[in-house]
C-alpha positions as CSV (number, residue, x, y, z in Angstrom):
1,M,-0.3,0.0,0.2
2,A,1.1,3.7,-1.0
3,C,2.5,5.8,1.9
4,T,0.5,9.1,0.5
5,S,-2.2,9.5,2.7
6,I,-2.0,7.4,5.8
7,S,-3.1,8.3,9.4
8,R,-1.2,8.6,12.1
9,E,-1.8,5.0,13.7
10,R,-0.7,3.3,10.1
11,A,2.8,5.5,9.9
12,K,3.5,3.3,13.0
13,D,4.3,0.3,10.9
14,G,7.5,2.2,9.5
15,C,6.0,3.2,6.2
16,V,6.5,7.0,7.4
17,K,8.5,8.4,10.4
18,L,6.6,11.8,11.6
19,D,9.6,13.1,13.5
20,D,11.3,12.9,10.1
21,G,11.2,16.1,7.9
22,P,10.8,20.0,8.4
23,E,8.4,21.2,10.5
24,V,6.2,24.5,10.5
25,G,8.6,27.7,10.4
26,D,11.7,25.7,9.2
27,L,13.7,27.4,6.4
28,V,14.2,24.9,3.4
29,V,15.5,24.8,0.2
30,A,14.8,22.6,-2.5
31,K,17.5,19.8,-3.1
32,Y,16.6,20.3,-7.0
33,D,17.3,23.8,-6.8
34,E,21.0,23.3,-4.9
35,E,21.5,20.7,-7.9
36,R,21.2,23.7,-10.3
37,S,23.0,26.0,-8.3
38,I,20.0,28.0,-7.7
39,T,19.3,30.1,-4.5
40,C,15.9,30.2,-3.3
41,Y,14.7,30.1,0.2
42,G,11.3,28.7,1.7
43,T,9.2,28.8,4.3
44,V,7.1,25.7,5.7
45,M,3.7,27.3,6.5
46,E,2.3,23.5,6.8
47,R,3.1,20.2,7.3
48,R,1.3,16.7,6.5
49,V,2.3,13.5,6.7
50,T,4.5,13.0,3.5
51,D,4.8,16.8,2.3
52,C,4.6,20.5,3.1
53,L,3.2,23.7,2.3
54,V,6.3,25.8,1.3
55,V,6.0,29.5,0.6
56,W,9.4,30.8,-1.5
57,W,11.4,33.8,-1.4
58,S,11.0,35.3,-4.8
59,A,9.2,38.3,-6.3
60,T,5.8,36.7,-6.6
61,S,6.4,34.4,-3.6
62,P,4.8,31.5,-5.1
63,M,3.4,29.0,-2.6
64,G,2.7,25.1,-2.8
65,Y,2.9,21.4,-1.6
66,W,6.6,19.6,-1.6
67,D,7.5,15.9,-1.1
68,M,9.5,16.6,2.0
69,R,12.2,14.4,1.3
70,D,12.5,17.0,-1.7
71,L,13.8,19.6,0.9
72,R,16.6,20.2,2.9
73,V,16.4,22.4,6.5
74,I,18.6,25.3,6.5
75,T,17.5,26.7,9.8
76,E,15.1,25.1,12.2
77,G,11.9,27.5,13.3
78,E,11.0,27.8,17.0
79,R,9.7,24.5,18.1
80,D,8.2,23.6,21.7
81,D,10.7,20.6,22.3
């Protein structure tokens, strides 16, 4: 079964680790952009099980959902940990 839309209970079976990846407030870059020597930072606004809503810092401020495996965290936002 695919891991795209699983509940927290199903995530416990090892399909997805909910503690991995960016959190809301983290500053991120797209790994593919880094491979192409493009510098564009984004802020994680929302996190789902396998993806994040990112607002990118550019002239038009585009936003969209990205698979968290395609993002690298630059700085961690304020966390309650």
